[in-house]
N, C-alpha and C positions, 0 to 999 in steps of 0.2 A: 884627729880622726875626721875623715870626710864621710858624709852621709852615703849609706848604701841605699840608693833610692828605690830599687825594686823591693828590697826587704822592708823598707820604711813604708812604702805604699801598701804592701800586703798587711803590715801590722796595723796601720791606720784603718784600712778597709775592714779588718777583723774587729777592731775595737769599736768601730762606729756603725757596724751592720745593724740596720733597722732603726737607727736613731734619726730623728728628723728635726730636733730642736737645734737651731743654728748656734746658740751660745754653747751648748754642750759639745757640739761638733768642733767649734772654734777652740774651746778649752783643750780638748783632746789633741787636736792637730798641733796647737802651739806647744804643748808639752812634749809630744813625740818628736817634733822637728827640733826643738831647742836642745834636747839631750842627744841628738843624733849626729851633731857636727860641731867641732871645736870653733869653727868660724862664726857660729851663730851666737852673738853676744846679747841680743835682745830679739825676741821672736814673739810677735803678737798680731792682733787684729784691731783695726779701727772700723767700727760699725757705722753704717749710714743710718742716722737717726732723724734727720730732717732734710729738706732740700738743701743741697750744697754743704752739708755739715756731717762730720763723723765724730764719734766719741770712742774713747778707748774701750776695748773689749778684753777678752781673755788674753793674757800674755805671760811670758816667762822672762825674767831678767829684772833690771832695775826699773825705777819709775819711768813711765812714758808721759807724753803730753796728754792732757785730759780731753782736749778736743782739737780737731783740725778741720778748717774749712777747705772745700774743694779748690779754692783759689790759692792755697799756700802749700809749699813744700813738695817733697817727693810723693808722699801719700796722697796729697791733693791732686797732683798730676796724674797718678794712676787711676784715681776715682773719676776724675774729670774726663780723661781721654779713653779710659777702658783699656789702656795698654800697659804692659809690664815696664817698670822703670828700673833700669840697671845702672847704678851710679857707682863708678869706680873711686871717685873722690868727692865726698859730700861738700867739701869747701869750694869746689868748682861748680856746684849746682846752684844756679841763681834762685834765691828764695828758700834755700834749705832751712828747715826748722831744726834747731839743735836741741832736741829733747835730752840728749846725753852728750857731754863733751868728749866722751871716749869714742864715739862713732866716727869711723873713717870712710866706710863704704856701706851701701845698702842695696837691697832689692825689694821692690814693692810690686805685688801682683793684685789685680782686681779679683774679687770673689763674686761669681755670678750665681744666681739662683736658677731654679728649673725654668723660670719664665724668661731668662736672659737679662735680668735686671742686676745691676751692681748693688750688692747688699753690704759689702765691706771691702777692705783691702788687707792683704797679709803683708806685714812689714817685717823684714829681717835685717837687723843692723849688725855690722861687724866692726870690731876694733882693729881690723887689719885693712890696709888699703887694697883696692882692686880684688876683693875677696870672692866676687861672684861672676859667673859667666853664663853663656847661652844655655849650657847643659842644665845649670841650676834652674834657669827660667823655665825650660821645657819640662823638667821633672816636677818642679813645684806646681806648675800650672796643671799638669796631669793629675797630681794628687788633689788639688783643689777642685778640679772638674769632677773627679770620681766621688769626692766627698759631698759637695754642695749642689751639683747640677744633676745628680742621678735621678 
């Protein structure tokens, strides 16, 4: 099953209406996304906790890495550049951090607060190669913007 993004966006908006706590929002978004699409093997957030450092936040799936510096991996690249990272083959990504050996592809999006500051990244891993595309990037970015930048 593939995510029905319009329905998913509406559900997340309804569930998070009036909530401003970032961790509560992340927990709800991770849960809703993870159960909406069979491609999503690990779905979660890495929160910016110090300059150039993220720690694991709310997630669904197996264990994740506990911390990731901005200088390493796909998540670090998204936080460092502020750009979506769409990786069709994690083995071909220089410096990929293998938190789970089952991961074949991933998409990582920066999460911006109202002030335009990166507060986290959303990391979605798939056990399928080339699982994500530009539509996923657009739709997920829209959900994040509506949830965290409103």
